[in-house]
Each structure stands twice: as C-alpha cells, then as structure tokens.
A tleap script that builds the chain and sets N, CA, C and O, in Angstrom:
source leaprc.protein.ff14SB
mol = sequence {
  NMET ASN THR ILE GLN GLU THR LYS ALA ARG
  LEU ARG ALA LEU ALA LEU ALA MET VAL THR
  ILE LEU ASP ASN TYR GLY VAL ASN SER ASN
  GLN GLN PRO GLU TYR ASN ILE ALA ARG GLN
  GLU LEU ASP ASP ILE ILE ALA ASN ILE ALA
  ASP THR PRO PRO PRO GLU PRO VAL THR VAL
  GLU SER VAL VAL SER VAL VAL ALA ALA HIE
  ILE GLY ASP LEU GLU GLU LYS ILE ASP GLY
  LEU ILE ALA LEU ALA ASN ALA HIE GLY GLU
  ALA GLN GLN ALA ALA SER ALA CALA
}
set mol.1.N position { 0.704 -1.008 -0.128 }
set mol.1.CA position { -0.225 -0.363 0.206 }
set mol.1.C position { 0.647 1.158 0.214 }
set mol.1.O position { 1.042 1.509 1.326 }
set mol.2.N position { 1.013 2.205 -1.130 }
set mol.2.CA position { 1.037 3.482 -1.190 }
set mol.2.C position { 1.520 4.038 0.599 }
set mol.2.O position { 1.506 3.297 1.582 }
set mol.3.N position { 1.847 5.274 0.587 }
set mol.3.CA position { 1.862 5.797 1.443 }
set mol.3.C position { 0.664 7.808 1.446 }
set mol.3.O position { -0.292 7.970 0.688 }
set mol.4.N position { 0.833 8.189 1.795 }
set mol.4.CA position { 0.228 9.573 1.616 }
set mol.4.C position { 1.503 10.437 0.590 }
set mol.4.O position { 1.207 11.274 -0.262 }
set mol.5.N position { 2.963 9.990 0.926 }
set mol.5.CA position { 4.097 11.304 0.852 }
set mol.5.C position { 3.995 10.586 -0.461 }
set mol.5.O position { 3.619 11.306 -1.386 }
set mol.6.N position { 4.360 8.746 -0.895 }
set mol.6.CA position { 4.339 8.235 -1.909 }
set mol.6.C position { 3.349 8.754 -2.438 }
set mol.6.O position { 3.898 9.743 -2.925 }
set mol.7.N position { 1.497 8.906 -2.928 }
set mol.7.CA position { 0.794 8.852 -3.577 }
set mol.7.C position { 1.190 10.384 -4.166 }
set mol.7.O position { 1.180 10.638 -5.371 }
set mol.8.N position { 1.514 11.286 -3.200 }
set mol.8.CA position { 1.616 13.165 -3.590 }
set mol.8.C position { 3.011 12.968 -4.850 }
set mol.8.O position { 3.082 13.401 -6.001 }
set mol.9.N position { 3.925 12.195 -4.096 }
set mol.9.CA position { 5.483 11.987 -5.149 }
set mol.9.C position { 4.898 11.637 -6.239 }
set mol.9.O position { 5.583 11.947 -7.213 }
set mol.10.N position { 3.791 11.052 -6.543 }
set mol.10.CA position { 3.512 9.836 -7.729 }
set mol.10.C position { 2.470 11.260 -9.036 }
set mol.10.O position { 2.561 11.610 -10.213 }
set mol.11.N position { 1.797 11.524 -8.098 }
set mol.11.CA position { 1.038 12.632 -8.322 }
set mol.11.C position { 1.432 14.439 -8.830 }
set mol.11.O position { 0.841 15.422 -9.278 }
set mol.12.N position { 2.689 14.062 -8.439 }
set mol.12.CA position { 4.066 15.697 -8.112 }
set mol.12.C position { 4.572 15.578 -9.790 }
set mol.12.O position { 4.740 16.481 -10.609 }
set mol.13.N position { 4.756 13.892 -9.950 }
set mol.13.CA position { 6.047 13.486 -11.158 }
set mol.13.C position { 5.107 13.353 -12.188 }
set mol.13.O position { 5.536 13.296 -13.341 }
set mol.14.N position { 3.481 13.272 -11.908 }
set mol.14.CA position { 2.521 13.125 -13.258 }
set mol.14.C position { 2.376 14.680 -13.482 }
set mol.14.O position { 2.109 14.925 -14.658 }
set mol.15.N position { 2.454 15.548 -12.860 }
set mol.15.CA position { 2.214 17.095 -12.953 }
set mol.15.C position { 3.262 17.516 -13.933 }
set mol.15.O position { 3.208 18.053 -15.039 }
set mol.16.N position { 4.589 16.944 -12.888 }
set mol.16.CA position { 5.960 17.137 -14.381 }
set mol.16.C position { 5.888 16.419 -15.346 }
set mol.16.O position { 6.562 16.561 -16.366 }
set mol.17.N position { 5.079 15.574 -15.150 }
set mol.17.CA position { 5.581 15.018 -16.944 }
set mol.17.C position { 3.759 15.804 -18.153 }
set mol.17.O position { 3.613 15.753 -19.374 }
set mol.18.N position { 2.763 16.413 -17.056 }
set mol.18.CA position { 2.135 16.837 -17.642 }
set mol.18.C position { 2.667 18.440 -19.025 }
set mol.18.O position { 2.367 18.687 -20.193 }
set mol.19.N position { 3.662 19.198 -17.829 }
set mol.19.CA position { 4.678 20.285 -18.215 }
set mol.19.C position { 5.693 19.851 -19.015 }
set mol.19.O position { 6.231 20.503 -19.910 }
set mol.20.N position { 5.890 18.977 -18.750 }
set mol.20.CA position { 7.054 18.076 -19.846 }
set mol.20.C position { 6.412 18.103 -21.199 }
set mol.20.O position { 6.665 19.003 -22.000 }
set mol.21.N position { 5.937 17.544 -21.348 }
set mol.21.CA position { 4.003 17.359 -22.616 }
set mol.21.C position { 4.276 18.802 -23.313 }
set mol.21.O position { 4.743 19.114 -24.408 }
set mol.22.N position { 3.904 19.369 -22.473 }
set mol.22.CA position { 2.907 20.877 -22.599 }
set mol.22.C position { 4.601 21.389 -23.504 }
set mol.22.O position { 4.698 21.782 -24.667 }
set mol.23.N position { 5.315 21.269 -22.863 }
set mol.23.CA position { 6.813 22.161 -23.468 }
set mol.23.C position { 7.490 21.504 -24.911 }
set mol.23.O position { 8.029 21.907 -25.942 }
set mol.24.N position { 7.188 20.546 -24.427 }
set mol.24.CA position { 7.757 19.541 -25.976 }
set mol.24.C position { 6.849 19.392 -26.981 }
set mol.24.O position { 6.994 19.463 -28.202 }
set mol.25.N position { 6.140 19.232 -26.480 }
set mol.25.CA position { 5.046 18.527 -28.162 }
set mol.25.C position { 4.090 20.298 -28.433 }
set mol.25.O position { 3.862 20.752 -29.554 }
set mol.26.N position { 3.591 21.166 -26.795 }
set mol.26.CA position { 2.747 21.761 -26.941 }
set mol.26.C position { 1.034 22.010 -26.930 }
set mol.26.O position { 0.495 21.439 -25.982 }
set mol.27.N position { 0.555 22.401 -27.393 }
set mol.27.CA position { -0.859 22.509 -27.289 }
set mol.27.C position { -1.849 23.192 -28.142 }
set mol.27.O position { -1.651 24.405 -28.063 }
set mol.28.N position { -2.760 22.932 -28.868 }
set mol.28.CA position { -3.198 23.442 -29.564 }
set mol.28.C position { -4.381 24.078 -29.118 }
set mol.28.O position { -5.149 23.450 -28.389 }
set mol.29.N position { -4.712 25.607 -29.565 }
set mol.29.CA position { -6.199 26.527 -28.584 }
set mol.29.C position { -7.235 25.740 -28.228 }
set mol.29.O position { -8.144 26.059 -27.461 }
set mol.30.N position { -6.993 23.930 -29.215 }
set mol.30.CA position { -8.987 23.189 -28.504 }
set mol.30.C position { -8.141 22.918 -27.752 }
set mol.30.O position { -9.070 22.930 -26.945 }
set mol.31.N position { -7.090 22.622 -27.044 }
set mol.31.CA position { -7.450 21.102 -26.148 }
set mol.31.C position { -6.355 22.644 -24.942 }
set mol.31.O position { -6.235 22.254 -23.780 }
set mol.32.N position { -5.703 24.091 -25.200 }
set mol.32.CA position { -5.533 24.659 -23.837 }
set mol.32.C position { -6.184 24.386 -22.728 }
set mol.32.O position { -5.536 24.053 -21.736 }
set mol.33.N position { -7.532 24.468 -22.683 }
set mol.33.CA position { -8.342 24.865 -21.693 }
set mol.33.C position { -8.411 23.476 -21.199 }
set mol.33.O position { -8.164 23.508 -19.993 }
set mol.34.N position { -8.599 22.478 -21.530 }
set mol.34.CA position { -8.559 20.797 -21.686 }
set mol.34.C position { -7.624 20.664 -20.608 }
set mol.34.O position { -7.796 19.899 -19.660 }
set mol.35.N position { -6.651 21.402 -20.757 }
set mol.35.CA position { -4.916 21.074 -20.304 }
set mol.35.C position { -5.228 21.415 -18.890 }
set mol.35.O position { -5.231 20.704 -17.885 }
set mol.36.N position { -5.566 23.053 -19.109 }
set mol.36.CA position { -5.495 23.831 -17.933 }
set mol.36.C position { -6.633 23.465 -16.710 }
set mol.36.O position { -6.429 23.898 -15.576 }
set mol.37.N position { -7.664 22.764 -16.964 }
set mol.37.CA position { -8.214 22.302 -16.415 }
set mol.37.C position { -7.677 20.793 -15.081 }
set mol.37.O position { -7.817 20.571 -13.878 }
set mol.38.N position { -7.144 20.226 -16.096 }
set mol.38.CA position { -6.254 19.072 -16.173 }
set mol.38.C position { -5.680 19.083 -14.961 }
set mol.38.O position { -5.797 18.601 -13.834 }
set mol.39.N position { -4.758 20.090 -15.851 }
set mol.39.CA position { -3.374 20.889 -14.144 }
set mol.39.C position { -3.795 21.525 -13.563 }
set mol.39.O position { -2.961 22.292 -13.082 }
set mol.40.N position { -5.028 21.758 -13.173 }
set mol.40.CA position { -5.940 22.537 -12.198 }
set mol.40.C position { -6.132 21.760 -11.174 }
set mol.40.O position { -5.816 21.949 -9.999 }
set mol.41.N position { -6.940 20.415 -11.918 }
set mol.41.CA position { -7.496 19.227 -11.346 }
set mol.41.C position { -6.248 19.035 -10.316 }
set mol.41.O position { -6.193 19.455 -9.160 }
set mol.42.N position { -5.422 18.416 -10.909 }
set mol.42.CA position { -4.059 17.624 -10.074 }
set mol.42.C position { -3.520 18.484 -9.275 }
set mol.42.O position { -2.923 18.041 -8.294 }
set mol.43.N position { -3.598 20.051 -9.510 }
set mol.43.CA position { -2.930 20.908 -8.288 }
set mol.43.C position { -3.924 20.378 -7.278 }
set mol.43.O position { -3.617 19.354 -6.668 }
set mol.44.N position { -5.277 21.066 -6.996 }
set mol.44.CA position { -6.157 20.871 -6.132 }
set mol.44.C position { -6.294 19.579 -5.127 }
set mol.44.O position { -6.533 19.537 -3.920 }
set mol.45.N position { -5.998 18.313 -6.301 }
set mol.45.CA position { -5.916 17.147 -5.736 }
set mol.45.C position { -4.705 16.812 -4.441 }
set mol.45.O position { -4.891 16.411 -3.292 }
set mol.46.N position { -2.868 17.316 -5.486 }
set mol.46.CA position { -2.172 17.235 -4.315 }
set mol.46.C position { -2.541 18.098 -3.389 }
set mol.46.O position { -2.422 17.603 -2.268 }
set mol.47.N position { -2.999 19.344 -3.383 }
set mol.47.CA position { -3.039 20.318 -2.248 }
set mol.47.C position { -3.805 19.730 -1.186 }
set mol.47.O position { -3.458 19.788 -0.006 }
set mol.48.N position { -5.081 19.034 -1.692 }
set mol.48.CA position { -5.932 18.280 -0.789 }
set mol.48.C position { -6.112 17.126 -0.086 }
set mol.48.O position { -6.956 16.760 0.733 }
set mol.49.N position { -4.763 16.429 -0.766 }
set mol.49.CA position { -4.336 15.776 0.354 }
set mol.49.C position { -3.638 15.843 1.400 }
set mol.49.O position { -2.411 15.945 1.381 }
set mol.50.N position { -4.549 15.778 2.742 }
set mol.50.CA position { -4.221 15.496 4.025 }
set mol.50.C position { -2.567 14.313 4.113 }
set mol.50.O position { -2.282 13.304 3.467 }
set mol.51.N position { -1.825 15.048 5.192 }
set mol.51.CA position { -0.578 14.351 5.543 }
set mol.51.C position { -1.158 13.628 6.428 }
set mol.51.O position { -0.696 12.544 6.071 }
set mol.52.N position { -1.782 13.396 7.267 }
set mol.52.CA position { -1.926 12.402 8.102 }
set mol.52.C position { -3.100 12.231 7.273 }
set mol.52.O position { -3.716 12.957 6.493 }
set mol.53.N position { -3.260 10.551 7.860 }
set mol.53.CA position { -4.216 9.597 7.802 }
set mol.53.C position { -5.465 9.722 7.989 }
set mol.53.O position { -5.781 9.789 9.177 }
set mol.54.N position { -6.362 9.783 7.188 }
set mol.54.CA position { -7.923 9.749 7.683 }
set mol.54.C position { -8.165 8.662 9.156 }
set mol.54.O position { -7.853 7.471 9.168 }
set mol.55.N position { -8.715 9.328 10.189 }
set mol.55.CA position { -9.516 8.426 10.913 }
set mol.55.C position { -10.281 6.781 10.979 }
set mol.55.O position { -11.167 6.394 10.217 }
set mol.56.N position { -9.892 6.288 11.682 }
set mol.56.CA position { -10.737 4.795 11.487 }
set mol.56.C position { -11.715 5.078 11.652 }
set mol.56.O position { -12.000 6.074 12.316 }
set mol.57.N position { -12.677 4.219 11.048 }
set mol.57.CA position { -13.982 4.248 10.519 }
set mol.57.C position { -14.452 3.045 12.332 }
set mol.57.O position { -14.099 1.990 12.860 }
set mol.58.N position { -15.213 3.950 12.512 }
set mol.58.CA position { -16.801 3.797 13.928 }
set mol.58.C position { -16.642 2.381 13.298 }
set mol.58.O position { -16.420 2.074 12.127 }
set mol.59.N position { -16.865 1.394 14.698 }
set mol.59.CA position { -17.393 0.140 14.408 }
set mol.59.C position { -17.683 0.063 15.768 }
set mol.59.O position { -17.021 0.533 16.694 }
set mol.60.N position { -19.100 -0.792 15.834 }
set mol.60.CA position { -19.599 -1.311 17.534 }
set mol.60.C position { -18.586 -1.329 17.857 }
set mol.60.O position { -18.157 -0.225 18.192 }
set mol.61.N position { -17.659 -2.448 17.954 }
set mol.61.CA position { -16.718 -2.195 19.125 }
set mol.61.C position { -16.176 -1.099 19.531 }
set mol.61.O position { -15.607 -1.456 20.563 }
set mol.62.N position { -15.980 0.004 19.395 }
set mol.62.CA position { -15.100 1.129 19.707 }
set mol.62.C position { -15.850 1.924 19.910 }
set mol.62.O position { -15.378 2.945 20.411 }
set mol.63.N position { -17.522 1.904 19.621 }
set mol.63.CA position { -18.217 2.653 20.283 }
set mol.63.C position { -18.549 2.313 21.444 }
set mol.63.O position { -18.961 3.292 22.067 }
set mol.64.N position { -18.575 0.660 22.481 }
set mol.64.CA position { -18.929 0.040 23.459 }
set mol.64.C position { -17.701 0.409 24.079 }
set mol.64.O position { -17.738 1.074 25.114 }
set mol.65.N position { -16.606 0.058 23.570 }
set mol.65.CA position { -15.846 -0.080 24.305 }
set mol.65.C position { -15.338 1.913 25.204 }
set mol.65.O position { -14.894 2.122 26.333 }
set mol.66.N position { -15.649 2.863 24.167 }
set mol.66.CA position { -15.834 4.510 24.709 }
set mol.66.C position { -17.201 4.598 25.471 }
set mol.66.O position { -17.315 5.594 26.186 }
set mol.67.N position { -18.315 3.679 25.440 }
set mol.67.CA position { -19.700 3.431 26.961 }
set mol.67.C position { -19.115 3.098 27.583 }
set mol.67.O position { -18.993 3.531 28.729 }
set mol.68.N position { -18.413 2.047 27.016 }
set mol.68.CA position { -18.255 1.409 28.367 }
set mol.68.C position { -17.140 1.862 29.601 }
set mol.68.O position { -17.411 1.556 30.762 }
set mol.69.N position { -15.741 2.685 29.255 }
set mol.69.CA position { -14.640 3.807 29.821 }
set mol.69.C position { -15.822 4.312 30.458 }
set mol.69.O position { -16.120 4.019 31.616 }
set mol.70.N position { -16.765 5.360 29.431 }
set mol.70.CA position { -18.096 6.351 30.495 }
set mol.70.C position { -18.188 5.924 31.696 }
set mol.70.O position { -17.737 6.296 32.779 }
set mol.71.N position { -19.343 4.442 31.069 }
set mol.71.CA position { -20.123 4.020 32.223 }
set mol.71.C position { -19.172 4.125 34.024 }
set mol.71.O position { -19.535 4.702 35.049 }
set mol.72.N position { -17.608 3.104 33.680 }
set mol.72.CA position { -16.561 2.776 34.358 }
set mol.72.C position { -16.331 3.686 35.032 }
set mol.72.O position { -16.284 3.449 36.240 }
set mol.73.N position { -16.007 5.596 34.412 }
set mol.73.CA position { -16.291 6.511 35.081 }
set mol.73.C position { -17.328 7.229 36.055 }
set mol.73.O position { -16.915 7.768 37.082 }
set mol.74.N position { -18.318 7.229 35.810 }
set mol.74.CA position { -19.380 6.992 36.325 }
set mol.74.C position { -19.494 6.540 37.484 }
set mol.74.O position { -19.633 7.221 38.499 }
set mol.75.N position { -19.437 5.198 37.409 }
set mol.75.CA position { -19.578 4.515 38.350 }
set mol.75.C position { -18.261 4.639 40.054 }
set mol.75.O position { -18.128 4.490 41.269 }
set mol.76.N position { -17.738 4.963 38.958 }
set mol.76.CA position { -16.506 5.807 40.223 }
set mol.76.C position { -17.167 7.044 40.684 }
set mol.76.O position { -17.198 7.292 41.889 }
set mol.77.N position { -17.689 7.823 39.832 }
set mol.77.CA position { -17.968 9.090 40.523 }
set mol.77.C position { -19.168 8.908 41.588 }
set mol.77.O position { -19.114 9.323 42.745 }
set mol.78.N position { -20.693 7.948 40.785 }
set mol.78.CA position { -21.475 7.421 42.181 }
set mol.78.C position { -20.889 7.371 42.973 }
set mol.78.O position { -21.238 8.004 43.969 }
set mol.79.N position { -19.422 6.445 43.009 }
set mol.79.CA position { -19.119 5.841 43.988 }
set mol.79.C position { -18.589 6.333 44.712 }
set mol.79.O position { -18.127 5.672 45.642 }
set mol.80.N position { -18.330 8.130 44.635 }
set mol.80.CA position { -17.356 9.320 45.504 }
set mol.80.C position { -18.752 9.495 45.863 }
set mol.80.O position { -19.160 9.373 47.018 }
set mol.81.N position { -19.373 9.740 45.013 }
set mol.81.CA position { -20.904 10.694 46.132 }
set mol.81.C position { -21.706 9.983 46.868 }
set mol.81.O position { -22.695 10.416 47.459 }
set mol.82.N position { -21.250 8.694 46.861 }
set mol.82.CA position { -22.731 8.188 48.520 }
set mol.82.C position { -21.749 8.005 48.983 }
set mol.82.O position { -22.105 8.026 50.162 }
set mol.83.N position { -20.010 7.706 49.032 }
set mol.83.CA position { -19.111 7.681 50.395 }
set mol.83.C position { -19.043 9.447 51.185 }
set mol.83.O position { -18.892 9.961 52.293 }
set mol.84.N position { -19.228 9.772 50.000 }
set mol.84.CA position { -19.374 11.179 50.267 }
set mol.84.C position { -20.912 12.229 51.501 }
set mol.84.O position { -20.928 13.171 52.294 }
set mol.85.N position { -21.765 11.383 50.988 }
set mol.85.CA position { -22.768 11.586 50.851 }
set mol.85.C position { -23.159 11.045 52.676 }
set mol.85.O position { -23.605 11.579 53.692 }
set mol.86.N position { -22.732 9.880 52.314 }
set mol.86.CA position { -22.333 8.698 53.862 }
set mol.86.C position { -21.817 9.038 54.484 }
set mol.86.O position { -22.186 8.787 55.631 }
set mol.87.N position { -20.587 9.859 54.334 }
set mol.87.CA position { -19.666 10.859 55.640 }
set mol.87.C position { -20.215 11.839 56.141 }
set mol.87.O position { -19.972 12.144 57.309 }
set mol.88.N position { -21.319 12.752 55.159 }
set mol.88.CA position { -21.621 14.021 55.336 }
set mol.88.C position { -23.136 13.923 56.845 }
set mol.88.O position { -23.586 14.614 57.758 }
set mol.89.N position { -23.350 12.558 56.184 }
set mol.89.CA position { -24.732 12.216 57.270 }
set mol.89.C position { -24.721 11.335 59.037 }
set mol.89.O position { -25.606 11.216 59.884 }
set mol.90.N position { -23.275 10.868 58.986 }
set mol.90.CA position { -22.731 10.009 59.406 }
set mol.90.C position { -22.146 11.753 60.568 }
set mol.90.O position { -22.566 11.955 61.707 }
set mol.91.N position { -21.546 12.325 60.106 }
set mol.91.CA position { -21.000 13.886 60.896 }
set mol.91.C position { -22.596 14.584 61.770 }
set mol.91.O position { -22.766 15.189 62.829 }
set mol.92.N position { -23.861 13.932 60.266 }
set mol.92.CA position { -24.591 15.607 60.669 }
set mol.92.C position { -25.260 14.208 62.349 }
set mol.92.O position { -25.640 14.696 63.413 }
set mol.93.N position { -25.237 13.104 62.192 }
set mol.93.CA position { -25.875 12.025 63.319 }
set mol.93.C position { -25.137 12.910 64.870 }
set mol.93.O position { -25.762 13.310 65.852 }
set mol.94.N position { -23.488 13.004 64.573 }
set mol.94.CA position { -22.583 12.648 65.476 }
set mol.94.C position { -22.454 13.951 66.060 }
set mol.94.O position { -21.917 14.302 67.110 }
set mol.95.N position { -22.983 14.521 65.276 }
set mol.95.CA position { -22.927 16.375 65.652 }
set mol.95.C position { -24.409 16.420 66.316 }
set mol.95.O position { -24.472 16.664 67.522 }
set mol.96.N position { -25.912 16.139 65.394 }
set mol.96.CA position { -26.923 15.209 66.517 }
set mol.96.C position { -26.690 15.142 67.897 }
set mol.96.O position { -27.095 15.946 68.737 }
set mol.97.N position { -25.808 13.837 68.139 }
set mol.97.CA position { -25.989 12.693 69.528 }
set mol.97.C position { -25.208 13.427 70.165 }
set mol.97.O position { -25.183 13.140 71.362 }
set mol.98.N position { -24.172 14.749 69.697 }
set mol.98.CA position { -23.940 15.471 70.604 }
set mol.98.C position { -24.071 16.633 71.720 }
set mol.98.O position { -23.161 16.818 72.529 }
savepdb mol mol.pdb
quit
C-alpha cells in the first residue's frame, strides 16, 4: 500500500510530466482549456491530500469500548458521591448526638 507521501510524490511526478509534454509538444488552442482544467484539478488534488491518514471508521466495538469507559468513570463518580453522602450523614448524626 502506498503511503500518503508516496502518493503525493507520484501525483507531483504526473504534474511534471504534463508540463514536460506541454513544453515538448505543445497543445493547440482547442486543447489548452482542457489541459489547464486537468492541470488545475491535479494541483487541487495534491494540495488537498492531508498529510495524516483519515481516522479509522467507527465500529460497534469502538463505540462499546468508549461507552464502557464512560460507564466506568460514572460508576467511580457515583461511588464517590455515595461515600461523600455517607460521610456527611455520619457527621450530621454525630453532631446531633453531641
């Protein structure tokens, strides 16, 4: 599989080949607009290829793992709140008993 950098390099070589053909053989006035459009499209493609690969597609497994992680965090927070409420209740009982 080609890397993104290899793909960009190959597209740049293609763009250079187009310029070389134009320089060596020329194009007639009827072909010039088509050549310019093709060259601009190629330049746009090269410019718009991101240097980082796209993110991995979302899968059921990835969603489940994220949800499970959030549930685990939520369980810890709930346990912390219960412990805090228990400590507060015990403090109130101790204060009212005194």
